[in-house]
N, C-alpha and C positions, 0 to 999 in steps of 0.2 A: 688104597688111593689109586686113582687111574688118571693118566695124562691124556694128551691130545689124541683125538680121533677114536679113542676106545668107546666113546658113546655111539659109534657107528658099527659096532660089532653086530654080526648077524646080517648086515647089508654089505659090508666092505670086505672084499677079497675072501669069500668063504672057503676057498681052497687052501688058504693060509691060516685064517683065524677061526674057521668053523661057522656053523649056522646059529649058534647061541647068541642072544643079545646080552648086553651087560646086565640087564634086569634078570635074565635067566640065570646068569652066573651068580648074581647077588642072592637070588632065591635059593639056589643050591648051597651056597656057602653059609647062609643063615641056618639052613636045615642041618648042615654038618657041624656048625659051631654050637648049635643047641645041644647036639649029642656030646660035644666035647666040654660043655659047660662054660663057654666063653661068649662074650658079647661082641658084636661087630658094629662098626659105624662105617658106612661107605661114603666116599667122596670122589667125584670126578670133575675134572676141569680141563679145558683146552688151553688154559692160561698158566704160564710158568709161575707168575707171582702168586696166584691163588694156591698152587701146590706148595710153594715155599711157606706161605702163611699157615696153611693147614698143618704142615709138618711141625711148625713151631707151636701151634695149639696142641697137637697130639702129644708133644713132649711133656706137657703138664698134666695129661689125664689118661694117656694110653700106656699099655704095657709093651706095645710093639706095633709096627706098621708093615703091611704088605703093600709094596709099591710097584706098580707097573707104570713107569713114567713115559711109556711110548717113545716117540722120537726124542724127547728130552734126555733120555738115557744117554744118547750119543752126542749131545750138544750143550749140555747145561752144567758148567762148573758151579753155578750159583745154586742149583738144586742139590748137587753133591755136597756143597758146603752146609746146606740146611740139614741134610741127612747126617753128616758128621757131627753137627752141633746139637742134634735132637736129644742125645742122651738116653735114647731107648733103641732097642734093636730094630733094624729095618731090613726086611727081606725083599730083594729085587726079584720080581716075577715077570715072565714073558710067556705069552700063549704059544708063540712059534719058537723054533730053535734058531735064535739070532745068529748062531755060529755057522749055520748052514745056509745063510742068506747073503745079501750083499755085503761087501767088505766093510762099508762104513758102520754096519751093525755089530761088527766084531769088537768095537771099542766102546766101553761103558765108562762114563765118568762116575757112575754110582757104585759099581762093583767093589772098588777098593775101600769104600766106606760103609758098605752094607754087611750085615751079619752073614749073609749067604745069598746065593743066586740060584733060581730054579727057572728053567725054560724048556720049551718044546713039548710040554705035556697037555697042551690045549687048556681048557678051563681048569683042569686039575693042577696046573702050575700054581694057581691061587690056593687051592686046597693044601697042596704040599707045603707051600710057604707058610700058611696058617699053622699047620701041624708042626712045622719046624720051629716057629716062634713059640708055640706052647711047650715044646720039648726044651728049647733054650731057656724059657722062663723057669721050668722045673729044675733045670740044672743050676740056675742062678739063685734059686730060693734057698 
């Protein structure tokens, strides 16, 4: 799941976020997921309520969620509540190292209710989060 402005990847601040589009990242992750034997469903929205609703839907049919909530990471207790209530592991992922950026990015409403946090690895943050979810699932099985 991807939050606000991530649909602008590849165009927006390539020095921070790289040159890959979200579609490029999705293609790469589908290829890696196939090797891992897992199915992926991508969802992107600039709207907080849509992300919350999608998390609630995922709770009934997914084994876990990789969530890059973009700016909502730092502003949305409502999204954090949806993560906490999901009943499935959620990995927080960020393309950039949020801890090396502006001070407001150092606070995450999501981190305390997520299974883990991965940031600063570019598009591979998503891949590492997916791999971590799979390992977590094996541990819980």
